[in-house]
N, C-alpha and C positions, 0 to 999 in steps of 0.2 A: 504494500500500500504506500503510495506517495503522498506525503503530507504537504499542504501548501504553507506558504509563509505566514498565513493567518491562523494556523492550527493552534490550539491551546498548548501551553508549554508542557503540560503533563503528557502530551502525545509525542513530544519531540525528544530526540537524543540530545545530550548536552552539547555536542559539537554543532548542532543545527540551531541552537537557541540564539536569538537576536538580543541586543541590548534591551529592547522592549520586553522580551520574554523574561529576562533576568530581573527587570524592575517589577514586573507583575509577580514573579516568583517570590521576591522579597516582600511585596505587599501581602500576598496570600499567606505568607508565613510570619507576618509581623516582624520582619527583620529591618531594623533601622540602622542606617550607616551614616557615618560622617567622614569627610575627607574625599580626596580625589582618586587615589589609586588603591581602591579596596578590592581584594580578590573576590572572585565569584564564590558564592556559597556552595557547599557540598549538597548535591542531590542524593548521592549514593555513596556508601563507604568506599567503593572501588573507583571513585572519581579520581583519587590521588593515590599514589604509592605510599601507603602507610607501613611503618615497620611491623613485622610479624607479631611482635609482642603487643603492640597496640591493637591490631586486628583481633588477636586472641582475647584480650581484655574486653573489647567491645562485644565480642561474641558471648563471653561468659556472663556479661551483664544484660544480655538479651536486647541490646539496642538494634533494632531492625534497620533504621535509617537515621541519618543525622537530624538533629533538631536545633532550632535557634537557641542561642544562649544570650 
């Protein structure tokens, strides 16, 4: 299935998300940022290469997906 650029961010892969999608993602998850060069938030744990110890700790704590802090 090919998704258009106006598809909801939940239907897109991270690499296909636009700046607008990231803004809406932040709004949907009540993520407030300040500053100019703020990294994109994590949608999934495998979005970044986390050390194995961190991945195992996350798994032991039953966190299924990242949450805003």
